[in-house]
BASEPA-724105 format. One record per residue (C-alpha): residue in one letter; z, y, x. Coordinates in steps of 0.02 Angstrom, whole numbers, plus 32768, in hexadecimal, padded with zeros to 4 digits. Each point is the difference from the previous one (the first is absolute). Example, Ala and Ser with C-alpha at 12.3 -4.5 7.8 and 13.67 -1.06 7.14 Angstrom:
residues 2
> rest,Z,Y,X
> A,8186,7F1F,8267
> S,7FDF,80AC,8045
END
This chain:
residues 167
> rest,Z,Y,X
> M,48F5,F95F,24D1
> N,7FE2,80B8,7FD8
> K,8016,8059,7F52
> L,7F29,8000,7FD8
> E,800A,7F26,8011
> N,80BC,7FFA,7F8F
> A,7FB0,805D,7F7E
> I,7F50,7F95,7FF4
> V,8086,7F62,7FFE
> I,8071,806D,7F66
> F,7F3C,8011,7FA7
> G,7FD9,7F51,801F
> L,7F49,804A,8053
> E,7F8B,7F55,800E
> N,7F7F,801A,80AA
> G,7F68,8095,7FC6
> Q,8006,80A4,7FEC
> Y,804D,8077,7F7E
> T,7FF1,80B6,7FCF
> I,80A6,8069,7FC2
> N,7FC5,7FBD,7F59
> N,7FFC,7F5F,8012
> I,80BF,8021,8051
> K,8029,806E,7F5D
> Q,7FBE,7F85,7F9B
> V,8076,7F5E,8051
> Y,808C,808B,7FFD
> R,7FFE,8029,7F4B
> K,8000,7F37,7FDE
> L,8091,7FEE,8076
> A,8053,8098,7FAD
> S,7FEA,7FB6,7F45
> I,805C,7F67,8043
> N,8083,802A,806D
> H,8029,80AF,7FA5
> P,80BF,8000,7FDA
> D,7FDE,8042,7F3D
> K,7F9A,7F5B,8007
> G,806E,7F92,8013
> G,7FD3,7FF9,80E4
> N,8082,8068,804F
> T,801D,807D,806C
> E,801D,7FB2,80BA
> T,7F3A,7FAB,7FE8
> M,7FBD,80CB,7FD1
> Q,802D,8045,8072
> L,7FC1,7F78,807D
> I,7F63,7FFD,7FA6
> N,8016,80EA,8012
> T,800A,7FF9,80A5
> A,7F6B,7F8F,8025
> F,7F92,8058,7F89
> A,8041,80B6,8054
> E,7FBE,7FB0,80A0
> L,7F6D,7FBD,7FD6
> C,7FCB,80AA,7FA7
> K,8048,805C,80B7
> Y,7F76,7F76,803F
> F,7F76,8047,7F87
> E,800A,80AB,8036
> T,7FA7,7FE9,80A3
> N,7F90,7F67,7FD8
> Q,7F88,7FF3,7F5A
> T,8046,7F26,8008
> L,8041,7F7E,8040
> D,7FD0,7F65,8046
> I,8084,7F6F,8019
> N,7FB4,7F5F,8042
> Q,80A8,7FBB,801D
> D,8036,7F2B,804D
> N,80A0,7FEA,7FA9
> N,800A,8004,7F30
> E,809F,803B,7FE0
> T,8009,8080,7F6D
> A,806D,8056,7FA3
> N,7FC8,7F73,7F7A
> N,805E,7F77,8068
> F,808E,807A,7FF9
> D,807D,7FBE,7F68
> F,8065,80AC,7FEC
> S,808F,7FC8,7FA0
> F,8055,7FF9,806F
> L,8051,80B9,8007
> D,8042,7FDF,7F45
> T,8072,7F51,805F
> L,803C,8080,807E
> K,8042,8079,7F7C
> T,8080,7F7F,7FB3
> L,804A,7FCE,80AD
> H,809A,806B,8002
> G,8021,8065,80A1
> V,7F6A,8013,803E
> I,7FA3,80A5,8033
> I,7F4E,7FE9,7FD6
> E,7F8F,808E,8059
> V,7F4C,8010,8007
> C,7F9D,8052,808F
> G,7F69,8017,7FFB
> Y,7FA9,7F48,7FDA
> W,8096,7FB7,804A
> V,809F,7FED,7F9A
> W,809C,7FD8,805D
> L,80B4,7FAA,7FBF
> S,80A8,803F,8054
> G,809F,7FF8,7FB7
> N,8063,7F70,7FC7
> T,7F7A,7FA7,8024
> Y,805D,7F3E,8060
> P,803A,7FD0,7F5B
> H,7F44,7FF6,7FCE
> R,7F9E,7FE9,8098
> E,7FBD,7F3F,7FD9
> T,7FBE,8048,7F45
> I,7FBE,80B1,807A
> S,7FA4,7F89,8071
> N,7FA3,7F7F,7F7A
> L,7FB7,809D,7FB7
> G,7FB4,8010,80B4
> F,8081,8086,8027
> K,800B,8015,80E0
> F,80A6,8027,805A
> S,7FF3,80A0,8089
> G,809D,7FDA,8054
> A,7FDB,80AE,804D
> K,8016,8058,7F77
> K,8076,7F71,7FA3
> S,7F81,802C,7F6B
> W,7F78,7F5F,7FC0
> Y,7F55,805E,7FBF
> W,7F64,7FC5,7FAC
> S,7F52,802A,7FFF
> P,7F62,7FCC,7FA6
> T,7FC2,7FEF,80BD
> I,8098,7F93,8058
> N,7FAD,7F51,800B
> I,7F51,8047,802A
> T,8021,8069,80A7
> N,8075,7FDB,80B3
> Y,7FD9,8084,804F
> K,80A8,805C,800B
> R,7FE3,80BE,8021
> G,80AD,8028,804F
> S,8098,8040,7FB3
> K,8042,8069,7F8D
> S,809F,804E,7FCC
> M,800A,7FF9,7F34
> K,8041,80AE,8019
> Q,7F41,802A,804C
> I,7FAF,7F88,7F97
> R,8042,805F,7F64
> K,7FC3,80A2,8052
> D,7F3E,7FA0,8025
> Y,7FE5,7FC8,7F6A
> G,8086,803E,7F8B
> S,807C,7F98,7F95
> K,802D,7FCA,7F32
> I,80A2,7FD3,7FC9
> I,8001,7F77,7F86
> E,8075,7FF1,7F70
> T,8052,7F4F,7FE8
> E,8043,7FB9,7F86
> L,80BD,7FF9,7FCF
> Q,8047,7F89,7FF1
> P,8095,7FD5,7FA8
> V,8094,7FD4,8084
> I,8066,7F5A,7FF4
> N,80B7,8003,7FF6
END
């Protein structure tokens, strides 16, 4: 899936025709629900902002966006609350690269929890990964190193909750 298709999924757009004004309305609605100042979390808001930027880039050269999808998976079907759960896992490094969430660090003790949250394991990168479209597509574009992924899509390390050490 390309970046525009990911943005469509994150915004939960159904089949139909959209203008930039429609996209702005959806963005405002998602932002009001997911903004950290209004009880949402930073990571979800970052995904929404990335999707909005991609849609705005599309509208620089197009007047309308026509969507005719057979697959009705949308961002409304995704539960982003897993990000709060991840913050409590001791020793796990959470990194957002574009639309993808990567987990590294001491993930082995938490592998069942991470797997139950919908993450897949990349043996080559020794990391767990998740994207909003992870179960929609089965197309593999090849492999990139984490260094290349960070360079291409940017990277943001998410702060986790400090847990007290039990002696």
